[in-house]
N, C-alpha and C positions, 0 to 999 in steps of 0.2 A: 503493501499500498504505500502509496507517495506519501512523503511525513509530512507537507504541510497540508494535505487534505486531511490525514489522520488525527493534526493537532486541530482542526475546524472544528473536525465532528468530535472530539472529545469536549472540545469548550461550547459546543453546542448542547451536546448532553446536559453539561453542566448547567448553561443556562438555563432550561426547562427543566432541572429537578428546582432551582433553589427560588425563578422567578413562581413558582407556583404554589412557592409557602406565604408569599407576599414582602411588601418591606416599606421603612419609612420612605417618603421625599418630602423633598425640601427644595426652596425655589434660593437658588444661589447667586451674586453676587460674583463671579469669578478673578476679576478684576480687581476687587480691594478686599480681601481676608486677612483680618485681623488675625493677632497671634493665636486666640484662644477659640477660635473659630474651625481650626484646621482637625482635619484627620491626620490623628497619628499612628503607622502602623510599624510597630516595633519586630523587625525580623533578624530574628537570632540563628548565628551558625556556629558550626567548631573548628572548620579552617581556616588557614590566611586570605589574608584578602587578595592577595597576588595569583591563587589558585582559579580555576574552571567558575567556580563556584560561587569566590568571592569577589569576583572580578561580575558575573553576571549579576549577582544579588547589585551592587554596587551602580551596573547600568539599567536595571532596574530600577534604582530609586531616581537616579537621577532623570530616565526619560517618564516616570510617572509628576514628577516634580513640577517637571518644564510642560508637562500634557495636560497637567490640571494648573497651571498660572500658580504655584505652590498651595493651592490649597491641599491635597493629602501630601504629607511628609510620610516617606520611607525611613524609617532609623533603622540603618544595618549597625549589628552587633557579630561583629567574629572571634574568631580563637575564641569561643565559650568564654567571652565577657559578660555575657549574662548567666549563661545556662550550659552546664560541662552532660555526655551522653549518657542517657537514662534520667536527664532532668528534665530534660527539652518538653519532652511530648505530656508532662503533667502541667506544665507553664503554658503549653497551646491550650488545654484542655479548660483551666480556670482560667484565661486569659489577660495573662501574664504579661504575653506574644501576641502576635496575630499571623504573624509567617515563620513557618521554618522549612529547612531541605532537608529534612533529614538522609541517610542512606538507608536504601533499601531494607536491607539489614537489619537494621536498625527498628521496623515499624513491626517486625517477627514481634517485637511485646506486646502489639495489639494481636495480631491477627498471625499464627504461626505457617498460613498461607505463604507469607511473603518469602520464605525462606525456598521457595522452588527459584528464585532469583538468586541464590545462594549456591545452585548445584553446581559442582566443581565443571569446566565443559560443557554447559550450558546452551553457551553462543559463542560460534565461530568468528564474529566480526561484529563490529558496533551493529550491520545492518538486520542484523538476525536477533540483536536483543532488540531493535524500536518497533521491527515487525512483533515482535512476543506483546512487546509493554502495550504497544498501539491499537492490537488487537484485541478478539473475545479477553481473552485470559489478562488483559489489562484491566479492562472493563469489571471482570471477576474482583480482581485486585481493589478497583476502586471501590468498586460498592461496599466492601470490608471495612474501608478507611470511613466513607458513609454511615454505617450504624455505629461509630463510637463519635462522631458528631462533628468528623474533620471533610476536607474536602481536596482534593487533589487539582491541583491549578497548571502543573506542569513537571515533563521528565526531564532532569539534568543532567549529560555526562561527565564523569571520570576519566573512565577508559580502563583498561585492562588492571587486573591486581599481581604484581608479583613478589618475590618472598627473596626477603634477605633476611641475614644471619650474621655470628660473629663467629663460627665455629668451623666450621668445611662447606665446599660447593655442595649443593644439593642437587643432583643428576639424578638420581633414582630413588625411589622409594624407600629404600632403607637408611639413605641418608640421612633423614628422619630423624631417626631412632634417638630416642632418648635427650632430643632436643625442646624445647617450648616456644611457644609463639604466642604472640597478642592479638588477640582477634577483638572485633566489635560485640559489643554486647550483644543482648537480645536471640540469636540465634545460634541455637544450639547446634546446629547443619554445619557453622561456620568452626565449633570444638569439634565435632565428628571426624572433618577431613584433615585433619591432624592424627587423630586416634587412631587412622586406618592405615597413617603412614608409618606411625610406631612414636609417633611425636607428642605433645600434651600442647592445649592453648590454655591461656588464660583470657577472661574477659576482661577490658580496662575502657575508660572513655579514652577517646584522639588525645587529647590536650598532657594525658600522664604518659604516653610512648615515648616520648625523648627522655624523659626518666628513666622509666623503665629498661631501657635498653642503655643509656649509661650505668645506672647502676648493677645493668646483671641481671634483673630480676626477671627477664627474660632472652633467651637467646636472638630471636628476632620477628620478625613481623611480617605482613602481606599489605600491600599499597599499590594505590598507583603509582607512574612514577613521580608524575605531579606532588603529588602529595610526601613523598621518598626526598624528594629536591627540597619542597619549601621550608619542610621542617626538619630538614637538615638530617636527616637519619642515614645519608650515605656517608657523613662525615665520622659516624660511631658501626657503622657493620661494614665486615670484611668480603661478604660474599652478595651478588646479588644474582638469581635467576629469572630471566626472562622465560614463564610458564603462558600468564596468558589464560592464567586458571580460572578465573573469576572477574563478571564485570560488576563497577564500582557503578553505581548512577543513583541520582537523589528524586526524590519524590516532594516537588514543591507544594506545604499542604497549609489550609487555614483552618479558623474554628468556623466552621459551618455558620455560626451564632452570629458571631461577627459580620460576616460575609454579608445574610438575611438582611445586616441592621444598616447597610450599605444605599444609599440613592442608587437608581438603576447605569446613572450615566456614568457614576463612578466604577462601578462593575462592570462597565464596559470598557471604560478607560484600561483596566487593572487587567483584563482576561487580551483586550487585544495588546496590550505592550507587552502582559507574559507570554503570549505566543510567537512575539517577534522577538521575545530576547531568548527564550529554549531554541529557537534556530541559531542565531548566533552562538549561545554558548558549547553547543556541540560542535561547531566547525573550531571554536575555541580551543576546547578540550582537546583536539587530536592534533592540532598545532600547538598547545604548550607541552604535550606527552613527549611529542617528536623532538623541540626542541631542548626541555630537560634532559633526557636521555641523553642527546649530543654531547649537552656539557658535562653532565657523569662521566661518560666517555674522556671526554678531552679530561678531565680532572686528573683521573687515574687513580681515584684511593681505591674502590671498588672493583672487586675482582668481578666481571661479569661472563654470567653461561646462558645459551639461548637454547632451549630445547631443542632438540632435531625431531623432525615429525615420527622417528621412529621413538626415541622420549616420552614423546609428548603423547603416543601411544601407549605407551606402560603407564602411565600417568592415569589417563583417562579411565583404562580398563581398571584399575587399582579403587577409582573411582566410585564405578557401576553401582557396587553395594547400596552406595548413599542414596541411589535413586528408588529402589526399592525399599527401602527404610521410609522414606520421606512419601510415598505414593500410600502408604497406608494411614499417615497423619492427617495427610491435606485431602480437599478437593480431588481426588485423580482426573479431573478432567484438568488439571493444570498441567499435569504431569503428560499426558495425555497431546495436548498441545504445546510440550516441550521437546517430546520427541518425534511427533509431525516435523515440526520444525527443525530437527536435527539432520532425519532424514532428508529435508530439502537443500539442508547446506554443506553438507557432509561429501 
């Protein structure tokens, strides 16, 4: 499905769902807005400002301010300056923030179905991920969010996850034995993927990862190149395996009750701007990951191994039990959609 068309369809569904619930209206002179009349939207996230998510949040805020003549002010709080992983969703539910962009893994805290996106080698490229999340499977997942009072506004990319550690090159599953790795909170499947290889995993907030690596609390971690570079994990880790084993993406969400309180014209501006930024962010993520991997190579601090096709197949086969296990725990339709997609792209 064309990416632009899929985004438009998703936004149309959102508009139908929300306008049917009713909303307050207000006549506003947008040329003369007093400070106390502005709508303030607090947007919290946990990564650095110069990451794909950080840059997209900033761009969204700037465009909204421009397009509403200052009537809507989006205040962006990066790097867990407001809330850490594990705190954000509660803050959104309580109205303490209005927009978040959590990684898909963290939404497993609400619904285990979101773990389907954590399955190793579920997606061969970014296009296959977008086909999955922009199709029927994505709609099933977004409906789960609505049952908790949240509304999905966009899907932002960060790219494929790679693995770093400070002990030895990770080429075969046996190389993981006895090593510990940080994983994102909430998704049990992320722990299971390291257990399958004989390693162990420790969930912790993203803001604690640098310290944990520096202090030796864990031996390694998995992340996109963008996060590895901007948080300087590559200055602490000796080995980097380019595995492309998992896809890191973010779901931009808001509190549905807050959204329903907005005037229609504000919702329209926010939706149109978010759709525009979504396309921009996906391209920016690809660009930044490629550029920052080049810099890490040039720095020469890390020994880099790219999995060969044969090595990748060994990893993928070893991960297969995770699919059967998750199929028993979540809506089997999601696994069915995923297997169908894999057959088309393999």
